[in-house]
N, C-alpha and C positions, 0 to 999 in steps of 0.2 A: 504493500500500500504506500509506504513512504517513498519507494523508488518511483512509483507511478506519479505521485504528486511532484516529485523533483523533476521528472521528465516533462510534465505539463508546464511547470514554472519555467524551465529552460526554453521550451518552445515559445512560450509567451514573450520571454526576453528577446529571443531571436526575431520574432515578428515585430516587436517594438523597435528593435535596432534597424531592421530592414525599412520600416516606415520612416524612421528618422533619416536614413541614407537617401531614400527616395525623395523625401521632402527637401533635403539639402540640394540634391541634384536638380529638382524642379525649380527651386529658387534660383540656383545659378543660371539655369537656362533662361528664366524670366529676366534676370538682371542683364544677361548677355544680349538678349533681344532688344532691351531698352537702350543698351549702350551702342548698338550697331550703327544707328543713324549718325550719332555724334562722331564716332570713330571714322565712319566712311566719309563724312563731310570734311573733317579736319585733318585726318591722317594721324599716323603714329606720333610724330615729333611734336605736334601742336596740341595733343590731347592728354589731359591728366584725369585721374579718377574724380577730381573735384569738378572738372569741366563736364564730365559725364553725369555726375550727380546733379549739376545745375540744369541740365537739359533732360532730366527724367524725374520721375516721382520718388526716386529713392535717394536717401541721404548718403553723404560721403562715408559715414560710419558703416552703413549697411553694406555698401560696395566693398569696403575694406574688410568686412567680416567674411564675406564669401570669396573674395579674391585678394591674395596677399599684395599684389601690386598691378600696375598697368600691363606689364608683360603677360602675366597669367591671364588677365581678362581678355586681352587682344588675341592671344593664341587660342583661347577657348572659343571666342567668337568666330574666328576664321576656320577653326577645325569644324565647328558646327555647320557653318555655311558650306564649306567644301564637301562635307559628308552628304549634304542635301544634293549638291551638284553631281556627285558620283552616282547617287541613287537615280537621278534623272537620266543620266547617260546609260546606266545599266539597264534601264527600262527599254532603251532603243535596242540594245543587244538581245533582250528577251523577246521583243516583238517583231523586229524586222525580218521579212521572209525573202528578200531579194537584195542584191547589192545596190540597186537603184533606190529602193525604199530606205535602206540604211543610210545612204548618202543624203537623201532628202531629209530624213528625220534629224540626222546629226547636224547638218548645216542649219536647219531651222532652229534647233535648240541653241547652237552656238550664237547665231544672230540674235535670238530672243534674249539670251542672258546678257549679251553685250548691251542691248537696248535697255533692259530692265534693271540690271544689277551692276552697272558700270562702276559705281562708287565702291561696292564691295570688292570687285576685282582689283580696283586701284589700291584698296587697303591690303589685299593679299600681296601684290607686287611691292608695295611699300614695306611690308613685313619681311618679305624675302630679301629685299635690298638691305634692310637693317641687319639681317643675319650675317651679312658679309663683314660687319663691323662689331656686332654685339654677339658674343658667344652664347649668351643666355637664350637666344632665339633659335640656334642652329638645330638642336635636336627636334623641336616641334616642326620647324620649317622642313627639315629633311623628311620627316614622317609624312607630312602633308604632300610634299612633292612626290614621294614614292607612291602614295595612294592615287594621285592624279596620273602618274605614269602608268600604273597598272590599269586604271580606267581607260586611258587612251589605247593601251595595247589590247584590251578586250574589244574595243571598237574596231581597231585595225584587223585583229585576228578574225572577228566575225565577218567583216567585209571580205576578207580573203577566202574564208570558208564558203561564203555564199557565191563568190565569183569563181571558185575552184582554182584559184591561183595563189601561191604562197606570197607572204610579204617580202618586199625587196629590202627592208631595213630591219634593224633591231628595235627592241622596245624603247631603249633610251633615245635613239635617233628619232623615232616616230614622235615621242613626247616632245623632244626639243623642237621639232618642226611645227607641230600644232601649237605649242606654247608660244613660239616666236610669232606665228601667224596671228594668234589671238592678241598678243601683247601689242603688236603693231596696229591692229584694228582698234584696240582700246585707246591707244594714243591718238589716233585719228578721230575717233568718236568723241573723246573728251575735248579735243581741239575744235569741235564744231562741225565735223564732216557729216553731211547728210547721207552719204552713200556707204559709210564704213561697215554698217551691219550687213547690207545687201552684198557688198564686195566680199565680206567674210564668208557669207553663206556660199557664194559662188566659188571662192578659193578653197573652201573646205571640201567641196565636191571634187575639184581638180586635184587637190593634194591626196585625197583618198585613192583616186584613180592612179596617181603617179606612184603610190606605194605598193602597187601590185608588181611582182617580178615579171620581167619580160619573158614571154613564152619562147 
């Protein structure tokens, strides 16, 4: 009897601990979502936790309780956003049934995220540039970069499978090519170009075609 009571008490403590962890994670996600707009508008260098607090409903003290510093908050925000991006592109891999359909969907999503989320992508490139100078960013940036490279490779591999032709380049080269293509389009878009997104969509189609090995 005593052992059964002890086991029940232990299970209750575990459930309470899990709820506390879940609530903490939910709160961090809520704070990160509130911080994204300020971070995306001002960039890394010009944003402090106090700036974020002033532009949200949360106090500086609350932000500091859930995130030790600006670096932790920014990397959390970017990780969360990029994970959503990866899921979006993985849906293309899961649903496309021809190389033409995959190119169409991939190009449309690339162009759409350029139009709708330019500030978030600018924040990502800002963070990646900072990692060249600040070692505290490098591990997180490296992990995000690797997840994006794997995502691009899934796109390239599925396109090759559908076309029945092997890829002409490695995973790292494919990622570098699409990342460079997107970054250049982002610079043009932020500079006021009205055709950057449409050009990105067309160039995405061309690049996927070019990555098929010559028969």
